[in-house]
Backbone atoms as SQL, in Angstrom:
CREATE TABLE atoms (id INTEGER PRIMARY KEY, chain TEXT, resi INTEGER, resn TEXT, atom TEXT, x REAL, y REAL, z REAL);
INSERT INTO atoms VALUES
  (1, 'A', 1, 'MET', 'N', -75.032, 10.510, 110.756),
  (2, 'A', 1, 'MET', 'CA', -75.240, 10.163, 112.177),
  (3, 'A', 1, 'MET', 'C', -75.090, 11.398, 112.988),
  (4, 'A', 2, 'SER', 'N', -75.967, 11.516, 113.939),
  (5, 'A', 2, 'SER', 'CA', -75.785, 12.535, 114.897),
  (6, 'A', 2, 'SER', 'C', -74.859, 11.960, 115.974),
  (7, 'A', 3, 'THR', 'N', -73.889, 12.725, 116.386),
  (8, 'A', 3, 'THR', 'CA', -72.880, 12.215, 117.299),
  (9, 'A', 3, 'THR', 'C', -73.036, 12.760, 118.709),
  (10, 'A', 4, 'ILE', 'N', -72.276, 12.229, 119.564),
  (11, 'A', 4, 'ILE', 'CA', -72.220, 12.803, 120.928),
  (12, 'A', 4, 'ILE', 'C', -71.307, 14.022, 120.817),
  (13, 'A', 5, 'ASN', 'N', -71.891, 15.178, 120.893),
  (14, 'A', 5, 'ASN', 'CA', -71.198, 16.401, 120.547),
  (15, 'A', 5, 'ASN', 'C', -70.584, 17.075, 121.787),
  (16, 'A', 6, 'ALA', 'N', -69.260, 16.979, 121.875),
  (17, 'A', 6, 'ALA', 'CA', -68.556, 17.597, 122.984),
  (18, 'A', 6, 'ALA', 'C', -68.297, 19.080, 122.707),
  (19, 'A', 7, 'ALA', 'N', -68.395, 19.476, 121.444),
  (20, 'A', 7, 'ALA', 'CA', -68.040, 20.857, 121.074),
  (21, 'A', 7, 'ALA', 'C', -68.967, 21.885, 121.711),
  (22, 'A', 8, 'ASP', 'N', -70.242, 21.525, 121.928),
  (23, 'A', 8, 'ASP', 'CA', -71.172, 22.509, 122.476),
  (24, 'A', 8, 'ASP', 'C', -71.100, 22.611, 123.985),
  (25, 'A', 9, 'GLY', 'N', -70.168, 21.877, 124.595),
  (26, 'A', 9, 'GLY', 'CA', -70.041, 21.970, 126.024),
  (27, 'A', 9, 'GLY', 'C', -70.901, 21.012, 126.801),
  (28, 'A', 10, 'GLY', 'N', -71.836, 20.322, 126.126),
  (29, 'A', 10, 'GLY', 'CA', -72.749, 19.410, 126.839),
  (30, 'A', 10, 'GLY', 'C', -72.007, 18.295, 127.531),
  (31, 'A', 11, 'TRP', 'N', -71.135, 17.606, 126.837),
  (32, 'A', 11, 'TRP', 'CA', -70.385, 16.516, 127.425),
  (33, 'A', 11, 'TRP', 'C', -69.534, 17.047, 128.568),
  (34, 'A', 12, 'PHE', 'N', -68.825, 18.118, 128.330),
  (35, 'A', 12, 'PHE', 'CA', -67.948, 18.692, 129.351),
  (36, 'A', 12, 'PHE', 'C', -68.784, 19.170, 130.538),
  (37, 'A', 13, 'SER', 'N', -69.887, 19.762, 130.287),
  (38, 'A', 13, 'SER', 'CA', -70.780, 20.194, 131.360),
  (39, 'A', 13, 'SER', 'C', -71.293, 18.995, 132.154),
  (40, 'A', 14, 'ALA', 'N', -71.588, 17.888, 131.487),
  (41, 'A', 14, 'ALA', 'CA', -72.047, 16.700, 132.179),
  (42, 'A', 14, 'ALA', 'C', -70.948, 16.135, 133.070),
  (43, 'A', 15, 'VAL', 'N', -69.754, 16.099, 132.558),
  (44, 'A', 15, 'VAL', 'CA', -68.614, 15.559, 133.331),
  (45, 'A', 15, 'VAL', 'C', -68.316, 16.491, 134.510),
  (46, 'A', 16, 'ALA', 'N', -68.512, 17.783, 134.332),
  (47, 'A', 16, 'ALA', 'CA', -68.230, 18.728, 135.397),
  (48, 'A', 16, 'ALA', 'C', -69.327, 18.766, 136.456),
  (49, 'A', 17, 'ASP', 'N', -70.510, 18.281, 136.093),
  (50, 'A', 17, 'ASP', 'CA', -71.642, 18.267, 137.021),
  (51, 'A', 17, 'ASP', 'C', -71.440, 17.173, 138.056),
  (52, 'A', 18, 'ARG', 'N', -71.541, 17.518, 139.330),
  (53, 'A', 18, 'ARG', 'CA', -71.253, 16.538, 140.393),
  (54, 'A', 18, 'ARG', 'C', -72.132, 15.318, 140.360),
  (55, 'A', 19, 'ASN', 'N', -73.399, 15.482, 139.938),
  (56, 'A', 19, 'ASN', 'CA', -74.305, 14.339, 139.873),
  (57, 'A', 19, 'ASN', 'C', -74.123, 13.516, 138.574),
  (58, 'A', 20, 'LEU', 'N', -73.955, 14.220, 137.487),
  (59, 'A', 20, 'LEU', 'CA', -73.898, 13.534, 136.197),
  (60, 'A', 20, 'LEU', 'C', -72.474, 12.910, 135.957),
  (61, 'A', 21, 'ASN', 'N', -71.483, 13.436, 136.623),
  (62, 'A', 21, 'ASN', 'CA', -70.139, 12.888, 136.444),
  (63, 'A', 21, 'ASN', 'C', -70.104, 11.415, 136.739),
  (64, 'A', 22, 'SER', 'N', -70.731, 11.017, 137.822),
  (65, 'A', 22, 'SER', 'CA', -70.727, 9.590, 138.210),
  (66, 'A', 22, 'SER', 'C', -71.483, 8.756, 137.154),
  (67, 'A', 23, 'VAL', 'N', -72.516, 9.298, 136.596),
  (68, 'A', 23, 'VAL', 'CA', -73.297, 8.608, 135.561),
  (69, 'A', 23, 'VAL', 'C', -72.492, 8.472, 134.319),
  (70, 'A', 24, 'MET', 'N', -71.821, 9.498, 133.875),
  (71, 'A', 24, 'MET', 'CA', -70.985, 9.436, 132.685),
  (72, 'A', 24, 'MET', 'C', -69.874, 8.403, 132.889),
  (73, 'A', 25, 'SER', 'N', -69.258, 8.386, 134.037),
  (74, 'A', 25, 'SER', 'CA', -68.219, 7.397, 134.340),
  (75, 'A', 25, 'SER', 'C', -68.795, 5.971, 134.309),
  (76, 'A', 26, 'ALA', 'N', -69.962, 5.771, 134.896),
  (77, 'A', 26, 'ALA', 'CA', -70.580, 4.455, 134.882),
  (78, 'A', 26, 'ALA', 'C', -70.947, 3.960, 133.471),
  (79, 'A', 27, 'ILE', 'N', -71.525, 4.836, 132.684),
  (80, 'A', 27, 'ILE', 'CA', -71.901, 4.449, 131.321),
  (81, 'A', 27, 'ILE', 'C', -70.622, 4.104, 130.507),
  (82, 'A', 28, 'HIS', 'N', -69.621, 4.940, 130.657),
  (83, 'A', 28, 'HIS', 'CA', -68.433, 4.723, 129.857),
  (84, 'A', 28, 'HIS', 'C', -67.635, 3.497, 130.345),
  (85, 'A', 29, 'ALA', 'N', -67.683, 3.242, 131.629),
  (86, 'A', 29, 'ALA', 'CA', -66.968, 2.080, 132.165),
  (87, 'A', 29, 'ALA', 'C', -67.683, 0.762, 131.917),
  (88, 'A', 30, 'GLN', 'N', -68.993, 0.840, 131.881),
  (89, 'A', 30, 'GLN', 'CA', -69.811, -0.372, 131.748),
  (90, 'A', 30, 'GLN', 'C', -70.911, -0.231, 130.673),
  (91, 'A', 31, 'PRO', 'N', -70.498, -0.071, 129.425),
  (92, 'A', 31, 'PRO', 'CA', -71.528, 0.139, 128.393),
  (93, 'A', 31, 'PRO', 'C', -72.457, -1.047, 128.173),
  (94, 'A', 32, 'ALA', 'N', -72.054, -2.238, 128.540),
  (95, 'A', 32, 'ALA', 'CA', -72.871, -3.441, 128.364),
  (96, 'A', 32, 'ALA', 'C', -73.851, -3.663, 129.481),
  (97, 'A', 33, 'GLU', 'N', -73.739, -2.895, 130.548),
  (98, 'A', 33, 'GLU', 'CA', -74.651, -3.011, 131.698),
  (99, 'A', 33, 'GLU', 'C', -76.100, -2.776, 131.206),
  (100, 'A', 34, 'ARG', 'N', -77.056, -3.433, 131.823),
  (101, 'A', 34, 'ARG', 'CA', -78.445, -3.268, 131.479),
  (102, 'A', 34, 'ARG', 'C', -78.957, -2.005, 132.187),
  (103, 'A', 35, 'TRP', 'N', -78.480, -0.883, 131.775),
  (104, 'A', 35, 'TRP', 'CA', -78.853, 0.388, 132.427),
  (105, 'A', 35, 'TRP', 'C', -80.306, 0.736, 132.176),
  (106, 'A', 36, 'THR', 'N', -80.913, 1.298, 133.182),
  (107, 'A', 36, 'THR', 'CA', -82.231, 1.872, 133.068),
  (108, 'A', 36, 'THR', 'C', -82.143, 3.315, 133.589),
  (109, 'A', 37, 'VAL', 'N', -83.116, 4.119, 133.303),
  (110, 'A', 37, 'VAL', 'CA', -83.108, 5.494, 133.798),
  (111, 'A', 37, 'VAL', 'C', -83.116, 5.485, 135.313),
  (112, 'A', 38, 'ASP', 'N', -83.874, 4.572, 135.918),
  (113, 'A', 38, 'ASP', 'CA', -83.909, 4.434, 137.355),
  (114, 'A', 38, 'ASP', 'C', -82.547, 4.146, 137.935),
  (115, 'A', 39, 'ALA', 'N', -81.858, 3.154, 137.332),
  (116, 'A', 39, 'ALA', 'CA', -80.524, 2.798, 137.855),
  (117, 'A', 39, 'ALA', 'C', -79.538, 3.967, 137.672),
  (118, 'A', 40, 'LEU', 'N', -79.597, 4.652, 136.554),
  (119, 'A', 40, 'LEU', 'CA', -78.670, 5.783, 136.363),
  (120, 'A', 40, 'LEU', 'C', -78.997, 6.939, 137.323),
  (121, 'A', 41, 'ALA', 'N', -80.301, 7.135, 137.596),
  (122, 'A', 41, 'ALA', 'CA', -80.691, 8.150, 138.568),
  (123, 'A', 41, 'ALA', 'C', -80.130, 7.816, 139.953),
  (124, 'A', 42, 'ARG', 'N', -80.136, 6.567, 140.287),
  (125, 'A', 42, 'ARG', 'CA', -79.569, 6.153, 141.604),
  (126, 'A', 42, 'ARG', 'C', -78.085, 6.456, 141.620),
  (127, 'A', 43, 'VAL', 'N', -77.387, 6.190, 140.508),
  (128, 'A', 43, 'VAL', 'CA', -75.959, 6.488, 140.416),
  (129, 'A', 43, 'VAL', 'C', -75.730, 7.964, 140.610),
  (130, 'A', 44, 'ALA', 'N', -76.619, 8.780, 140.061),
  (131, 'A', 44, 'ALA', 'CA', -76.531, 10.260, 140.157),
  (132, 'A', 44, 'ALA', 'C', -77.005, 10.737, 141.519),
  (133, 'A', 45, 'ASN', 'N', -77.618, 9.873, 142.310),
  (134, 'A', 45, 'ASN', 'CA', -78.177, 10.224, 143.600),
  (135, 'A', 45, 'ASN', 'C', -79.253, 11.331, 143.438),
  (136, 'A', 46, 'MET', 'N', -80.139, 11.087, 142.438),
  (137, 'A', 46, 'MET', 'CA', -81.197, 12.029, 142.101),
  (138, 'A', 46, 'MET', 'C', -82.485, 11.248, 141.892),
  (139, 'A', 47, 'SER', 'N', -83.598, 11.952, 141.952),
  (140, 'A', 47, 'SER', 'CA', -84.853, 11.273, 141.595),
  (141, 'A', 47, 'SER', 'C', -84.835, 10.998, 140.096),
  (142, 'A', 48, 'ARG', 'N', -85.652, 10.048, 139.665),
  (143, 'A', 48, 'ARG', 'CA', -85.676, 9.665, 138.269),
  (144, 'A', 48, 'ARG', 'C', -86.076, 10.829, 137.394),
  (145, 'A', 49, 'SER', 'N', -87.095, 11.577, 137.763),
  (146, 'A', 49, 'SER', 'CA', -87.571, 12.668, 136.896),
  (147, 'A', 49, 'SER', 'C', -86.561, 13.829, 136.919),
  (148, 'A', 50, 'ALA', 'N', -85.989, 14.162, 138.045),
  (149, 'A', 50, 'ALA', 'CA', -84.984, 15.252, 138.068),
  (150, 'A', 50, 'ALA', 'C', -83.713, 14.870, 137.271),
  (151, 'A', 51, 'PHE', 'N', -83.308, 13.620, 137.394),
  (152, 'A', 51, 'PHE', 'CA', -82.167, 13.137, 136.649),
  (153, 'A', 51, 'PHE', 'C', -82.417, 13.197, 135.152),
  (154, 'A', 52, 'ALA', 'N', -83.550, 12.642, 134.703),
  (155, 'A', 52, 'ALA', 'CA', -83.885, 12.616, 133.280),
  (156, 'A', 52, 'ALA', 'C', -83.927, 14.021, 132.669),
  (157, 'A', 53, 'LEU', 'N', -84.525, 14.923, 133.412),
  (158, 'A', 53, 'LEU', 'CA', -84.637, 16.310, 132.955),
  (159, 'A', 53, 'LEU', 'C', -83.251, 16.980, 132.873),
  (160, 'A', 54, 'ARG', 'N', -82.453, 16.826, 133.910),
  (161, 'A', 54, 'ARG', 'CA', -81.124, 17.431, 133.950),
  (162, 'A', 54, 'ARG', 'C', -80.246, 16.870, 132.846),
  (163, 'A', 55, 'PHE', 'N', -80.232, 15.558, 132.698),
  (164, 'A', 55, 'PHE', 'CA', -79.422, 14.927, 131.666),
  (165, 'A', 55, 'PHE', 'C', -79.770, 15.461, 130.282),
  (166, 'A', 56, 'LYS', 'N', -81.065, 15.522, 129.980),
  (167, 'A', 56, 'LYS', 'CA', -81.545, 16.014, 128.678),
  (168, 'A', 56, 'LYS', 'C', -81.195, 17.488, 128.495),
  (169, 'A', 57, 'GLU', 'N', -81.291, 18.295, 129.562),
  (170, 'A', 57, 'GLU', 'CA', -80.984, 19.717, 129.465),
  (171, 'A', 57, 'GLU', 'C', -79.493, 19.923, 129.155),
  (172, 'A', 58, 'ILE', 'N', -78.650, 19.129, 129.808),
  (173, 'A', 58, 'ILE', 'CA', -77.208, 19.302, 129.636),
  (174, 'A', 58, 'ILE', 'C', -76.661, 18.670, 128.382),
  (175, 'A', 59, 'LEU', 'N', -77.101, 17.491, 128.066),
  (176, 'A', 59, 'LEU', 'CA', -76.539, 16.764, 126.933),
  (177, 'A', 59, 'LEU', 'C', -77.405, 16.793, 125.663),
  (178, 'A', 60, 'GLY', 'N', -78.653, 17.225, 125.780),
  (179, 'A', 60, 'GLY', 'CA', -79.493, 17.294, 124.610),
  (180, 'A', 60, 'GLY', 'C', -80.003, 15.929, 124.104),
  (181, 'A', 61, 'LEU', 'N', -79.750, 14.882, 124.900),
  (182, 'A', 61, 'LEU', 'CA', -80.200, 13.542, 124.613),
  (183, 'A', 61, 'LEU', 'C', -80.770, 12.956, 125.901),
  (184, 'A', 62, 'THR', 'N', -81.674, 12.023, 125.749),
  (185, 'A', 62, 'THR', 'CA', -82.091, 11.299, 126.969),
  (186, 'A', 62, 'THR', 'C', -80.960, 10.363, 127.375),
  (187, 'A', 63, 'PRO', 'N', -80.980, 9.894, 128.629),
  (188, 'A', 63, 'PRO', 'CA', -79.932, 8.983, 129.048),
  (189, 'A', 63, 'PRO', 'C', -79.819, 7.710, 128.151),
  (190, 'A', 64, 'MET', 'N', -80.958, 7.164, 127.736),
  (191, 'A', 64, 'MET', 'CA', -80.942, 5.986, 126.912),
  (192, 'A', 64, 'MET', 'C', -80.403, 6.269, 125.523),
  (193, 'A', 65, 'GLU', 'N', -80.774, 7.447, 124.973),
  (194, 'A', 65, 'GLU', 'CA', -80.234, 7.860, 123.661),
  (195, 'A', 65, 'GLU', 'C', -78.674, 7.976, 123.729),
  (196, 'A', 66, 'TYR', 'N', -78.204, 8.567, 124.805),
  (197, 'A', 66, 'TYR', 'CA', -76.772, 8.719, 124.981),
  (198, 'A', 66, 'TYR', 'C', -76.107, 7.338, 125.089),
  (199, 'A', 67, 'LEU', 'N', -76.678, 6.485, 125.873),
  (200, 'A', 67, 'LEU', 'CA', -76.103, 5.148, 126.040),
  (201, 'A', 67, 'LEU', 'C', -76.040, 4.394, 124.717),
  (202, 'A', 68, 'ILE', 'N', -77.099, 4.427, 123.917),
  (203, 'A', 68, 'ILE', 'CA', -77.137, 3.752, 122.627),
  (204, 'A', 68, 'ILE', 'C', -76.080, 4.365, 121.715),
  (205, 'A', 69, 'ARG', 'N', -76.009, 5.671, 121.656),
  (206, 'A', 69, 'ARG', 'CA', -74.996, 6.323, 120.805),
  (207, 'A', 69, 'ARG', 'C', -73.577, 5.960, 121.231),
  (208, 'A', 70, 'TRP', 'N', -73.345, 5.914, 122.538),
  (209, 'A', 70, 'TRP', 'CA', -72.033, 5.535, 123.056),
  (210, 'A', 70, 'TRP', 'C', -71.708, 4.081, 122.611),
  (211, 'A', 71, 'ARG', 'N', -72.646, 3.176, 122.761),
  (212, 'A', 71, 'ARG', 'CA', -72.437, 1.805, 122.349),
  (213, 'A', 71, 'ARG', 'C', -72.151, 1.745, 120.845),
  (214, 'A', 72, 'MET', 'N', -72.815, 2.535, 120.038),
  (215, 'A', 72, 'MET', 'CA', -72.612, 2.505, 118.566),
  (216, 'A', 72, 'MET', 'C', -71.242, 3.072, 118.214),
  (217, 'A', 73, 'LEU', 'N', -70.785, 4.081, 118.951),
  (218, 'A', 73, 'LEU', 'CA', -69.444, 4.596, 118.690),
  (219, 'A', 73, 'LEU', 'C', -68.389, 3.533, 119.038),
  (220, 'A', 74, 'LEU', 'N', -68.572, 2.849, 120.145),
  (221, 'A', 74, 'LEU', 'CA', -67.664, 1.745, 120.500),
  (222, 'A', 74, 'LEU', 'C', -67.719, 0.642, 119.446),
  (223, 'A', 75, 'ALA', 'N', -68.924, 0.304, 119.003),
  (224, 'A', 75, 'ALA', 'CA', -69.104, -0.739, 118.008),
  (225, 'A', 75, 'ALA', 'C', -68.420, -0.367, 116.700),
  (226, 'A', 76, 'SER', 'N', -68.630, 0.859, 116.281),
  (227, 'A', 76, 'SER', 'CA', -68.034, 1.288, 114.998),
  (228, 'A', 76, 'SER', 'C', -66.543, 1.226, 115.023),
  (229, 'A', 77, 'ASP', 'N', -65.946, 1.577, 116.164),
  (230, 'A', 77, 'ASP', 'CA', -64.508, 1.489, 116.314),
  (231, 'A', 77, 'ASP', 'C', -64.041, 0.044, 116.197),
  (232, 'A', 78, 'ARG', 'N', -64.769, -0.858, 116.878),
  (233, 'A', 78, 'ARG', 'CA', -64.373, -2.257, 116.849),
  (234, 'A', 78, 'ARG', 'C', -64.583, -2.881, 115.489),
  (235, 'A', 79, 'LEU', 'N', -65.653, -2.456, 114.793),
  (236, 'A', 79, 'LEU', 'CA', -65.889, -2.969, 113.435),
  (237, 'A', 79, 'LEU', 'C', -64.738, -2.651, 112.489),
  (238, 'A', 80, 'ILE', 'N', -64.174, -1.499, 112.677),
  (239, 'A', 80, 'ILE', 'CA', -63.064, -1.078, 111.813),
  (240, 'A', 80, 'ILE', 'C', -61.695, -1.584, 112.288),
  (241, 'A', 81, 'ASN', 'N', -61.506, -1.597, 113.598),
  (242, 'A', 81, 'ASN', 'CA', -60.164, -1.846, 114.143),
  (243, 'A', 81, 'ASN', 'C', -59.943, -3.187, 114.804),
  (244, 'A', 82, 'SER', 'N', -60.861, -4.101, 114.661),
  (245, 'A', 82, 'SER', 'CA', -60.681, -5.406, 115.260),
  (246, 'A', 82, 'SER', 'C', -61.168, -6.507, 114.283),
  (247, 'A', 83, 'ALA', 'N', -60.858, -7.690, 114.571),
  (248, 'A', 83, 'ALA', 'CA', -61.351, -8.868, 113.783),
  (249, 'A', 83, 'ALA', 'C', -62.552, -9.446, 114.450),
  (250, 'A', 84, 'ASP', 'N', -63.144, -8.799, 115.445),
  (251, 'A', 84, 'ASP', 'CA', -64.297, -9.361, 116.145),
  (252, 'A', 84, 'ASP', 'C', -65.489, -9.477, 115.234),
  (253, 'A', 85, 'SER', 'N', -66.265, -10.503, 115.409),
  (254, 'A', 85, 'SER', 'CA', -67.502, -10.697, 114.635),
  (255, 'A', 85, 'SER', 'C', -68.556, -9.702, 115.112),
  (256, 'A', 86, 'VAL', 'N', -69.502, -9.475, 114.271),
  (257, 'A', 86, 'VAL', 'CA', -70.658, -8.621, 114.634),
  (258, 'A', 86, 'VAL', 'C', -71.366, -9.156, 115.859),
  (259, 'A', 87, 'SER', 'N', -71.550, -10.457, 115.913),
  (260, 'A', 87, 'SER', 'CA', -72.227, -11.020, 117.061),
  (261, 'A', 87, 'SER', 'C', -71.456, -10.866, 118.361),
  (262, 'A', 88, 'SER', 'N', -70.116, -11.023, 118.320),
  (263, 'A', 88, 'SER', 'CA', -69.368, -10.828, 119.559),
  (264, 'A', 88, 'SER', 'C', -69.364, -9.370, 119.992),
  (265, 'A', 89, 'ILE', 'N', -69.331, -8.471, 119.047),
  (266, 'A', 89, 'ILE', 'CA', -69.422, -7.025, 119.380),
  (267, 'A', 89, 'ILE', 'C', -70.795, -6.756, 120.011),
  (268, 'A', 90, 'ALA', 'N', -71.822, -7.295, 119.397),
  (269, 'A', 90, 'ALA', 'CA', -73.198, -7.084, 119.922),
  (270, 'A', 90, 'ALA', 'C', -73.312, -7.555, 121.350),
  (271, 'A', 91, 'PHE', 'N', -72.889, -8.770, 121.622),
  (272, 'A', 91, 'PHE', 'CA', -73.016, -9.320, 122.979),
  (273, 'A', 91, 'PHE', 'C', -72.141, -8.594, 123.953),
  (274, 'A', 92, 'SER', 'N', -70.975, -8.135, 123.535),
  (275, 'A', 92, 'SER', 'CA', -70.069, -7.422, 124.446),
  (276, 'A', 92, 'SER', 'C', -70.609, -6.035, 124.817),
  (277, 'A', 93, 'LEU', 'N', -71.555, -5.515, 124.025),
  (278, 'A', 93, 'LEU', 'CA', -72.119, -4.212, 124.319),
  (279, 'A', 93, 'LEU', 'C', -73.513, -4.337, 124.915),
  (280, 'A', 94, 'GLY', 'N', -73.893, -5.550, 125.356),
  (281, 'A', 94, 'GLY', 'CA', -75.136, -5.674, 126.089),
  (282, 'A', 94, 'GLY', 'C', -76.341, -6.044, 125.269),
  (283, 'A', 95, 'TYR', 'N', -76.169, -6.341, 123.995),
  (284, 'A', 95, 'TYR', 'CA', -77.293, -6.771, 123.195),
  (285, 'A', 95, 'TYR', 'C', -77.489, -8.263, 123.280),
  (286, 'A', 96, 'GLU', 'N', -78.744, -8.685, 123.368),
  (287, 'A', 96, 'GLU', 'CA', -79.030, -10.129, 123.516),
  (288, 'A', 96, 'GLU', 'C', -79.018, -10.868, 122.203),
  (289, 'A', 97, 'SER', 'N', -79.075, -10.126, 121.098),
  (290, 'A', 97, 'SER', 'CA', -79.023, -10.778, 119.785),
  (291, 'A', 97, 'SER', 'C', -78.312, -9.874, 118.783),
  (292, 'A', 98, 'GLU', 'N', -77.736, -10.527, 117.805),
  (293, 'A', 98, 'GLU', 'CA', -77.118, -9.771, 116.721),
  (294, 'A', 98, 'GLU', 'C', -78.147, -8.948, 115.983),
  (295, 'A', 99, 'SER', 'N', -79.348, -9.472, 115.855),
  (296, 'A', 99, 'SER', 'CA', -80.427, -8.777, 115.150),
  (297, 'A', 99, 'SER', 'C', -80.788, -7.460, 115.808),
  (298, 'A', 100, 'SER', 'N', -80.968, -7.504, 117.163),
  (299, 'A', 100, 'SER', 'CA', -81.337, -6.250, 117.847),
  (300, 'A', 100, 'SER', 'C', -80.217, -5.229, 117.779),
  (301, 'A', 101, 'PHE', 'N', -78.976, -5.729, 117.870),
  (302, 'A', 101, 'PHE', 'CA', -77.806, -4.841, 117.725),
  (303, 'A', 101, 'PHE', 'C', -77.795, -4.228, 116.305),
  (304, 'A', 102, 'SER', 'N', -77.986, -5.056, 115.264),
  (305, 'A', 102, 'SER', 'CA', -77.904, -4.575, 113.916),
  (306, 'A', 102, 'SER', 'C', -78.995, -3.546, 113.649),
  (307, 'A', 103, 'THR', 'N', -80.204, -3.760, 114.204),
  (308, 'A', 103, 'THR', 'CA', -81.273, -2.780, 114.035),
  (309, 'A', 103, 'THR', 'C', -80.904, -1.452, 114.658),
  (310, 'A', 104, 'ALA', 'N', -80.372, -1.458, 115.895),
  (311, 'A', 104, 'ALA', 'CA', -79.952, -0.247, 116.567),
  (312, 'A', 104, 'ALA', 'C', -78.797, 0.425, 115.796),
  (313, 'A', 105, 'PHE', 'N', -77.857, -0.367, 115.355),
  (314, 'A', 105, 'PHE', 'CA', -76.700, 0.196, 114.651),
  (315, 'A', 105, 'PHE', 'C', -77.157, 0.909, 113.384),
  (316, 'A', 106, 'LYS', 'N', -78.022, 0.255, 112.638),
  (317, 'A', 106, 'LYS', 'CA', -78.501, 0.843, 111.388),
  (318, 'A', 106, 'LYS', 'C', -79.301, 2.127, 111.649),
  (319, 'A', 107, 'ARG', 'N', -80.106, 2.122, 112.739),
  (320, 'A', 107, 'ARG', 'CA', -80.873, 3.342, 113.099),
  (321, 'A', 107, 'ARG', 'C', -79.933, 4.528, 113.370),
  (322, 'A', 108, 'ILE', 'N', -78.838, 4.250, 114.091),
  (323, 'A', 108, 'ILE', 'CA', -77.901, 5.335, 114.482),
  (324, 'A', 108, 'ILE', 'C', -76.896, 5.674, 113.376),
  (325, 'A', 109, 'MET', 'N', -76.349, 4.653, 112.743),
  (326, 'A', 109, 'MET', 'CA', -75.267, 4.833, 111.804),
  (327, 'A', 109, 'MET', 'C', -75.704, 4.872, 110.356),
  (328, 'A', 110, 'SER', 'N', -76.982, 4.636, 110.049),
  (329, 'A', 110, 'SER', 'CA', -77.561, 4.707, 108.729),
  (330, 'A', 110, 'SER', 'C', -77.053, 3.621, 107.802),
  (331, 'A', 111, 'GLN', 'N', -76.460, 2.592, 108.327),
  (332, 'A', 111, 'GLN', 'CA', -76.113, 1.419, 107.549),
  (333, 'A', 111, 'GLN', 'C', -75.912, 0.227, 108.486),
  (334, 'A', 112, 'SER', 'N', -75.919, -0.960, 107.922),
  (335, 'A', 112, 'SER', 'CA', -75.759, -2.145, 108.732),
  (336, 'A', 112, 'SER', 'C', -74.326, -2.241, 109.256),
  (337, 'A', 113, 'PRO', 'N', -74.105, -3.016, 110.309),
  (338, 'A', 113, 'PRO', 'CA', -72.763, -3.184, 110.805),
  (339, 'A', 113, 'PRO', 'C', -71.799, -3.734, 109.747),
  (340, 'A', 114, 'ARG', 'N', -72.248, -4.731, 108.997),
  (341, 'A', 114, 'ARG', 'CA', -71.377, -5.293, 107.950),
  (342, 'A', 114, 'ARG', 'C', -71.145, -4.288, 106.829),
  (343, 'A', 115, 'GLY', 'N', -72.128, -3.559, 106.480),
  (344, 'A', 115, 'GLY', 'CA', -71.958, -2.477, 105.471),
  (345, 'A', 115, 'GLY', 'C', -70.985, -1.423, 105.951),
  (346, 'A', 116, 'TYR', 'N', -71.105, -1.059, 107.181),
  (347, 'A', 116, 'TYR', 'CA', -70.141, -0.106, 107.796),
  (348, 'A', 116, 'TYR', 'C', -68.724, -0.627, 107.740),
  (349, 'A', 117, 'GLN', 'N', -68.591, -1.893, 108.114),
  (350, 'A', 117, 'GLN', 'CA', -67.280, -2.534, 108.136),
  (351, 'A', 117, 'GLN', 'C', -66.678, -2.574, 106.748),
  (352, 'A', 118, 'ARG', 'N', -67.493, -2.917, 105.736),
  (353, 'A', 118, 'ARG', 'CA', -66.974, -2.998, 104.356),
  (354, 'A', 118, 'ARG', 'C', -66.633, -1.617, 103.824),
  (355, 'A', 119, 'SER', 'N', -67.382, -0.580, 104.210),
  (356, 'A', 119, 'SER', 'CA', -67.137, 0.736, 103.647),
  (357, 'A', 119, 'SER', 'C', -65.978, 1.507, 104.312),
  (358, 'A', 120, 'SER', 'N', -65.495, 0.950, 105.414),
  (359, 'A', 120, 'SER', 'CA', -64.440, 1.653, 106.126),
  (360, 'A', 120, 'SER', 'C', -63.063, 1.166, 105.802);
């Protein structure tokens, strides 16, 4: 899995950036929100195109890629450290179905949520 890499300064640079700081706070505080690039650009008080470009330049991921990876990191933690079902984790992170969550999880984590849970 490719992770959200704070070591290269991207995450720290995003948090230090006056426009992106509010976006990072919003994503981390409300990962289940139905975020769009437009909505995140408004949080950043930037145009959609300027926001998308700046986010990608600083973090190396698009805003939606970052959001999905953040959700999968939260999900992986809960799969290991809680008794929550896969479906409750999926819904709590903004997915409308366990199936769509499982597909996203497998794409990012290279295994199914249940497989991840069993292997950990």
